[in-house]
Structure formats: structure tokens, C-alpha cells
C-alpha positions as CSV (number, residue, x, y, z in Angstrom):
1,M,103.5,42.4,79.4
2,T,105.0,38.9,79.1
3,N,107.3,37.4,81.6
4,P,110.8,37.2,79.9
5,E,111.9,34.4,82.1
6,L,108.9,32.3,81.3
7,S,108.8,33.2,77.6
8,S,112.4,32.1,77.2
9,V,111.5,28.5,77.8
10,W,108.9,28.3,75.0
11,P,110.4,26.4,72.1
12,L,110.6,28.0,68.6
13,P,108.2,26.5,66.1
14,V,109.4,23.4,64.2
15,R,108.9,23.4,60.5
16,G,109.0,20.3,58.3
17,P,110.7,20.1,54.9
18,A,109.3,21.9,51.9
19,F,106.5,20.1,50.1
20,T,104.8,20.5,46.7
21,R,101.1,21.3,46.5
22,A,98.9,19.5,44.0
23,G,98.4,21.4,40.8
24,Q,95.2,23.3,40.2
25,D,94.1,20.9,37.5
26,L,94.2,18.0,40.0
27,V,92.3,20.0,42.6
28,E,89.6,21.0,40.1
29,A,89.3,17.4,38.9
30,M,88.8,16.3,42.5
31,A,86.3,19.0,43.3
32,P,83.1,17.1,42.2
33,V,84.2,14.0,44.2
34,S,82.3,13.6,47.5
35,S,83.9,12.5,50.7
36,A,81.9,9.2,50.6
37,T,83.0,8.4,47.1
38,A,86.7,9.3,47.9
39,C,86.6,7.1,51.0
40,A,85.0,4.2,49.1
41,Q,87.4,4.4,46.2
42,L,90.4,4.5,48.6
43,H,89.1,1.5,50.4
44,Q,88.9,-0.4,47.2
45,M,92.4,0.7,46.4
46,G,93.6,-0.8,49.7
47,I,93.7,2.4,51.8
48,S,91.2,1.7,54.7
49,R,92.1,4.7,56.9
50,S,91.1,7.8,55.2
51,F,88.1,9.1,57.1
52,V,88.9,11.7,59.7
53,E,86.9,10.5,62.7
54,G,85.5,13.1,65.0
55,P,85.3,16.5,63.3
56,Q,81.9,17.5,62.0
57,P,81.0,20.5,59.8
58,L,80.5,23.8,61.7
59,H,78.1,24.8,58.8
60,A,75.9,22.3,57.1
61,G,76.0,22.3,53.3
62,Q,79.6,23.4,52.8
63,R,82.4,21.4,51.1
64,V,86.1,21.9,50.4
65,V,88.8,20.2,48.3
66,G,92.4,21.3,48.5
67,P,95.9,20.5,49.5
68,G,96.5,20.0,53.2
69,V,98.8,22.3,55.2
70,T,99.5,20.6,58.5
71,L,99.7,22.0,62.1
72,Q,100.7,19.8,65.0
73,F,99.7,20.4,68.6
74,M,101.6,18.6,71.4
75,P,100.9,18.0,75.1
76,Q,102.2,20.8,77.4
77,R,104.9,20.1,79.9
78,E,105.4,22.5,82.8
79,D,109.1,23.1,82.2
80,V,108.7,23.7,78.4
81,A,105.2,25.1,77.5
82,S,103.1,26.3,80.4
83,G,102.2,29.5,82.2
84,V,99.9,32.5,82.4
85,D,101.7,34.3,79.5
86,Q,100.7,31.7,76.9
87,E,98.2,33.7,74.9
88,Y,100.9,36.4,74.2
89,V,103.7,33.9,73.6
90,E,101.5,32.0,71.1
91,R,102.4,34.6,68.4
92,T,105.9,33.1,68.3
93,T,104.7,29.5,67.9
94,A,103.8,27.2,65.0
95,L,100.2,28.4,65.2
96,W,101.1,31.9,64.0
97,A,103.9,30.7,61.7
98,V,101.7,28.3,59.7
99,L,99.2,31.0,58.9
100,E,101.9,33.0,57.1
101,T,102.4,30.0,54.7
102,I,98.8,29.7,53.7
103,Q,98.2,30.0,50.0
104,P,94.9,30.4,48.2
105,G,93.0,27.1,48.2
106,D,94.8,25.5,51.1
107,V,93.1,23.4,53.7
108,L,94.6,23.7,57.2
109,V,94.7,20.2,58.9
110,I,95.3,20.3,62.7
111,Q,96.3,17.5,65.0
112,A,94.8,18.2,68.5
113,Y,94.1,14.8,69.9
114,G,90.3,15.4,70.1
115,S,90.9,17.8,73.0
116,Q,87.8,19.2,74.6
117,Y,89.6,22.1,76.2
118,T,92.0,23.5,73.5
119,G,90.5,26.2,71.2
120,C,92.9,25.7,68.4
121,L,91.6,28.7,66.4
122,G,89.4,31.7,67.1
123,D,88.0,34.7,65.3
124,M,91.2,36.5,64.6
125,L,93.2,33.6,63.3
126,V,90.3,32.3,61.2
127,R,89.8,35.8,59.9
128,Y,93.5,36.0,58.9
129,F,93.4,32.5,57.3
130,K,90.4,33.6,55.2
131,K,92.3,36.8,54.2
132,R,95.2,34.8,52.9
133,G,92.8,32.7,50.7
134,G,92.6,29.6,52.8
135,A,89.8,27.3,51.6
136,G,88.9,25.4,54.8
137,I,90.0,23.9,58.1
138,V,89.9,20.4,59.5
139,V,90.8,20.2,63.2
140,D,90.8,17.2,65.4
141,G,89.7,19.4,68.3
142,R,87.8,22.5,69.1
143,I,87.5,26.2,68.1
144,R,86.5,29.3,70.1
145,D,84.6,32.5,69.3
146,A,82.0,30.3,67.5
147,P,79.5,33.1,66.6
148,R,82.1,35.2,65.0
149,V,83.8,32.3,63.2
150,R,80.5,31.1,61.8
151,A,79.9,34.6,60.5
152,L,83.2,34.5,58.6
153,G,81.8,31.6,56.5
154,V,85.0,29.6,56.3
155,P,84.3,25.9,55.9
156,I,85.4,24.3,59.2
157,W,85.2,20.7,60.5
158,C,85.9,20.4,64.2
159,T,84.8,18.4,67.2
160,G,83.0,21.3,68.9
161,T,83.6,24.6,70.6
162,T,85.3,25.9,73.8
163,P,86.0,29.2,75.5
164,H,89.7,28.4,75.9
165,Y,92.4,29.9,73.7
166,A,94.8,27.6,72.0
167,S,97.4,27.0,74.7
168,Q,95.2,27.7,77.8
169,S,94.7,24.2,78.8
170,E,96.7,21.0,77.8
171,L,98.2,21.4,74.3
172,F,100.8,23.6,72.7
173,P,101.2,24.5,68.9
174,W,104.5,22.8,68.2
175,A,105.2,22.2,64.5
176,Y,103.9,22.7,61.0
177,D,104.5,21.2,57.6
178,V,105.0,17.9,59.3
179,P,103.0,14.6,59.3
180,V,100.0,14.8,61.6
181,A,97.6,12.2,63.0
182,V,94.1,13.8,62.7
183,G,91.1,11.8,63.7
184,G,93.1,8.5,63.5
185,V,94.3,9.3,60.0
186,L,97.8,10.1,58.8
187,C,97.9,13.4,56.8
188,L,101.1,14.3,55.0
189,P,101.7,17.9,53.9
190,G,100.3,18.2,50.4
191,D,97.8,15.4,50.7
192,L,94.4,16.3,49.3
193,V,91.6,16.9,51.7
194,V,87.9,16.3,50.7
195,A,85.3,17.4,53.2
196,D,81.6,17.8,53.1
197,D,78.5,17.0,55.2
198,D,79.6,13.4,55.6
199,G,83.0,14.5,57.1
200,A,86.6,14.9,56.0
201,V,88.7,12.4,54.0
202,V,92.4,12.5,53.4
203,V,93.4,11.5,49.9
204,P,97.1,10.6,49.5
205,R,98.5,13.0,46.9
206,R,100.1,10.3,44.8
207,R,96.9,8.3,44.6
208,A,94.6,11.3,43.9
209,P,94.7,10.9,40.1
210,E,93.5,7.3,40.4
211,V,90.8,8.3,42.8
212,V,89.6,11.0,40.3
213,K,89.5,8.4,37.5
214,R,87.6,5.8,39.5
215,A,85.3,8.3,41.1
216,A,84.1,9.6,37.7
217,D,82.9,6.1,36.7
218,H,81.4,5.6,40.1
219,E,79.5,8.9,40.0
220,D,78.2,8.2,36.5
221,W,76.8,4.8,37.2
222,E,75.2,6.1,40.4
223,V,73.4,8.6,38.2
224,F,72.2,5.8,36.0
225,S,71.2,3.6,39.0
226,R,69.2,6.4,40.6
227,M,67.4,6.9,37.4
228,R,66.5,3.2,37.1
229,I,65.5,2.9,40.7
230,D,63.3,6.0,40.4
231,E,61.7,4.3,37.4
232,G,60.8,1.3,39.6
233,A,63.8,-1.1,39.1
234,V,64.8,-3.6,41.8
235,L,67.5,-2.2,44.0
236,A,69.6,-5.3,43.9
237,D,69.8,-5.2,40.1
238,Y,71.3,-1.7,40.1
239,Y,73.1,-1.1,43.3
240,P,75.8,-2.0,42.9
241,L,75.7,-2.8,39.2
242,T,75.5,-6.5,38.2
243,S,77.0,-7.8,35.0
244,N,73.7,-7.3,33.2
245,S,73.1,-3.8,34.5
246,R,76.7,-2.9,33.9
247,A,76.2,-3.8,30.2
248,E,73.0,-1.7,30.2
249,Y,74.9,1.2,31.9
250,E,77.7,1.0,29.2
251,A,75.1,1.2,26.5
252,W,73.4,4.2,28.2
253,L,76.8,5.9,28.6
254,A,77.7,5.3,25.0
255,A,74.4,7.0,24.0
256,D,75.6,10.1,25.9
257,G,73.4,9.3,28.9
258,R,75.3,11.7,31.1
């Protein structure tokens, strides 16, 4: 049983304005792009803060690309969000509400300030996220129920694990579909998220088509450079390409080298 007096002070979840997800064509075009390539191309485009610092893959060898759906945790304050009934009251918060908005292919991006004590998601919530078709989760904080979550196979990037439930310690799930700061990076609802073994990168939705275009050339010339290096070429001549090796690459590409 929950305490009605305590529960009544818990705020209702805040939801940001409606946003438009990237089309499936753009998501599929971004799918081959690694986080390293996306990060490098964004840097060359003048966007230096795209790497989500802190979260690491829960499973090695997984990757995800998809539109970001955001969830914001905020610090607890005793007169607003605190008490022994938290785990029961959580079902009326943004944490439950955001899961009902998940569409197939979405990536849930969670602001949790790198908290070591807040288990933002556990077995049941990740299970429900998977059932709704969610593609992956990037959380600037921890998860709980690690063995069961791993068994679900959902690609997750987090800072570690904890036995705490989401609001047991210092944070409270406050809002969703709002801008979040995750690992020092701004993520707006609908931004594309690229995550793999190197970590997670936020790609601004409006810049995503340019990243795709630039990444295709980058990936192609890296294939060419690997081939030449494996054949015994000097590294400095082929990584990055010089004017001479660029001309050689263009000729190789024209000959359907890919």
C-alpha cells in the first residue's frame, strides 16, 4: 500500500512538445556508419561535442542506430520526491510514461548525471521496452537486475550496475521528450543515436544527411587504405590520404574498387 499523503506530493510527469522522428530511409542510411566515423565527421563539421562520455556497452559486439527518445532524471528534494513509497509511485512518473511512447527502432536516451546509485531501468522495464520494439538504450547512469537484463539482449550503454531501483537514492524521473544532457552531450528528441563498442554518439537530426554523405566517402577510402597498407604501403602515404593517394583512390573507385 502506498501512503496517500506522501504520494500526493509527487509531481506528475512533464512531457515536452511533440517531435518528428527521422524517416526510415535516413536511419537505414546511417546504419553502416560507426560511432567513430560519425564522431569524426561531426568534428570536421564543427560539432565537437557528440561523444557520450561514460556509458559503455553492456554487451560487446552490439550496435544500434535510431532516433533518440529522451528521459530526464532530476535530483530528489525531500518535500517533492522522496520517501519509502517511491518504487510504487514510480508508475505515475516520466519513467513509466516514456515507455508508452516507444516506437519500433527508438533509442531511449536517459540523463542520470552519472549517478552510481540510481538504477534507472531494470528487468521489467527493459523487457517492456523490448516488447514495444525499442532498439537500444543509452543511459548516463546505471541499471539494475543485470543478469536478467543481459539475457534480454537489448543493446544497452550504461556506466555500470547497482541494486537500487530508479528513485531509491538521489534522483527522480521527472520529464520526457525534453532536451537532456547525457555524458556531457546535448541530445534533443529525435536526434539520431549511433552506438557500438566505441561508445555512443549523438548526431543532430538536421545534420544527419550530411554525416551519411561524408561517412560514405570516409568508409570507402579507409577500405582502400587498409588494402594498400596490407600490401606493404607506407602508412603516412595512405592514412589520411595525400593528394597523390587521393588521386589513386579516385581511380580505384572509378574502376568499381568497392
